C-alpha atoms as one frame of an Amber mdcrd trajectory, in Angstrom:
protein
  10.137 -16.365  19.022  10.426 -18.938  16.299   7.332 -17.636  13.987   8.637
 -14.572  15.055  11.882 -15.202  12.908  10.503 -17.619  10.585   7.873 -14.548
   9.209  10.906 -11.794   9.435  12.869 -14.166   7.094  10.153 -14.659   4.864
   9.147 -11.079   4.684  12.831 -10.424   4.008  12.995 -12.887   0.619   9.631
 -10.730  -0.282  11.177  -8.091  -0.485  14.355  -9.395  -2.658  12.795 -10.721
  -4.463  10.228  -8.097  -5.521  13.538  -6.178  -5.617  15.138  -8.914  -8.426
  11.611  -8.464 -10.104  11.835  -4.673 -10.460  15.857  -3.969 -11.196  15.004
  -7.132 -13.709  11.981  -5.265 -15.961  14.108  -2.526 -17.647  17.661  -1.023
 -17.613  16.343   1.667 -16.141  16.094   0.814 -12.571  18.285   1.715  -9.351
  18.667   3.452  -5.892  16.019   6.246  -6.489  13.933   8.773  -4.702  10.187
   8.310  -4.958   7.343  11.198  -5.050   3.757  10.948  -4.965   1.931  13.268
  -7.275  -1.555  12.203  -6.429  -3.540  10.238  -3.977  -7.012   9.913  -5.082
 -10.167   7.125  -3.605 -10.028   4.885  -7.278 -12.461   6.325  -9.625 -13.580
   2.820 -11.720 -12.949  -0.593  -9.609 -13.864  -4.152 -10.468 -15.342  -4.764
  -7.950 -18.175  -2.961  -6.354 -17.981  -1.294  -2.716 -19.647  -3.245   0.542
 -24.069  -2.618   0.276 -23.034  -1.164   3.611 -19.720   0.566   4.107 -18.098
  -0.927   6.743 -14.938   1.721   7.070 -13.598   4.537   4.813  -9.989   6.232
   4.203  -9.671   9.420   3.397  -6.089  10.513   2.364  -3.646  14.110   2.275
  -0.832  14.979   0.282   1.082  17.844   2.022   4.757  19.349   1.904   5.975
  21.447   5.372   8.889  24.125   4.853  10.691  21.007   6.363   9.893  18.379
   4.217   8.149  16.953   1.315   5.827  14.141   0.586   4.294  13.577   3.607
   0.510  11.780   4.217  -1.668  11.750   6.900  -5.957  11.575   7.135  -7.392
   9.369   9.244  -9.256   6.207   8.798 -12.664   5.397   9.926 -14.154   1.793
  11.038 -17.937   1.733  11.152 -18.424  -1.675  12.240 -16.206  -4.265  13.505
 -14.653  -5.331   9.990 -14.001  -8.909   9.658 -11.385 -10.810   7.009  -9.409
  -7.898   6.041  -7.488  -8.618   2.737  -5.306  -6.770   0.609  -3.791  -5.894
  -2.640  -1.250  -3.763  -4.256  -1.229  -3.303  -7.928   1.767  -1.551 -10.177
   1.619  -0.280 -13.152   4.561   1.933 -15.374   3.742   4.475 -17.940   4.927
   2.527 -20.707   4.244   3.987 -24.260   1.514   6.644 -22.611  -0.813   4.279
 -21.158  -1.010   2.117 -17.776   1.822  -1.465 -18.364   0.237  -3.592 -15.951
   3.542  -4.451 -13.823   3.050  -6.825 -11.007   0.429  -7.772  -8.673   0.784
  -8.174  -4.502  -2.189  -9.828  -3.478  -2.748 -11.014   0.662  -5.310 -13.408
   0.642  -4.487 -14.982   4.313  -5.635 -13.340   7.805  -2.172 -11.281   9.354
  -0.242 -11.550   6.447   2.186  -8.996   5.517  -0.029  -6.836   3.025  -2.567
  -6.328   5.183   0.022  -6.048   8.611   1.945  -3.044   6.836  -1.313  -1.449
   5.635  -2.803  -1.083   9.259   0.360  -0.620  10.950   1.503   2.441   8.531
  -1.889   3.937  10.163  -1.879   2.254  13.199  -5.440   0.699  13.170  -6.114
  -2.006  15.480  -6.015  -4.988  14.240  -6.790  -8.690  15.339  -4.590 -10.614
  13.178  -5.449 -14.215  15.381  -9.393 -13.815  14.731  -8.693 -10.926  11.517
 -11.095  -8.475  13.347 -10.453  -4.330  12.205 -11.626  -2.572  15.659 -14.180
   0.051  15.583 -12.896   3.417  15.879 -11.125   6.722  13.752  -7.731   6.591
  13.570  -5.634   9.159  11.862  -1.956   9.251  11.273   0.487  12.383   9.899
   4.026  12.822   9.071   4.229   9.660   6.903   6.428  10.262   4.444   6.022
   8.237   1.370   9.534   7.990   0.070  10.649   6.249   3.474   8.045   3.797
   3.239   8.648   2.974  -0.442  12.673   2.730   0.859  11.338  -0.524   3.568
   9.314  -1.974   0.757  12.097  -2.060  -2.226  15.244  -0.371  -2.070  15.589
  -0.194  -5.830  13.237   0.259  -8.185  12.189   0.481 -11.842  12.280   4.961
 -13.178   9.585   6.585 -14.217   6.105   7.296 -13.572   3.848   4.087 -11.525
   0.984   3.546 -10.426   0.100   1.936  -7.680  -4.286   0.434  -7.055  -3.992
  -0.399  -2.926  -7.569  -2.206  -2.510  -8.592  -3.463   0.876 -11.059  -6.103
   1.149 -13.674  -7.758   3.657 -16.419 -10.623   3.542 -18.708  -8.002   2.880
 -16.985  -6.612   0.109 -14.279  -3.744  -1.074 -13.475  -1.799   2.090 -11.940
   0.456  -0.026  -9.868   1.713  -2.560  -6.508   3.956  -3.540  -4.319   5.354
  -6.563  -1.258   6.494  -6.152   0.981   7.968  -8.436   4.571   8.185  -8.784
   7.817   9.822 -10.559  10.774   7.926  -9.303  13.857   9.273 -10.282  17.582
   7.922 -10.146  19.629   9.754  -6.914
């Protein structure tokens, strides 16, 4: 129980630091509505994909008559993936180019970034042994605006790009770029 409370405290400190950083980087930040405009596999990666792919994700943005800005997809794990790591890189559109803003790295097993990443899409993950189980995992009705608000209560307004990468000991598992418009509410 003590470890759980410690993890919760660390998460809230992390969220607070990100919120302070986000609010302090521009005079144009505050409460927001986030709308994803693209979700696509990365065109260019600095690190090559694994020689023998262990997993692959497929995502789709969609709207319904009652909700907008939803994601659905599947994550297929072909072979047991050990020591999953993740990074998220944030860029702001400034002067007609993407400007790096923030990098969130998770190099440890069972850390918050990987835990949220695998739980958001329902992947079976053993955080003690750092193993993702073989399987085909489906998710739907994932509201990207609600997910964004789990992380940050305020954001810098404008156009932003998130590059999300997942790594194993064998290399890059998958990489996705998400472009969003952040507007004041």
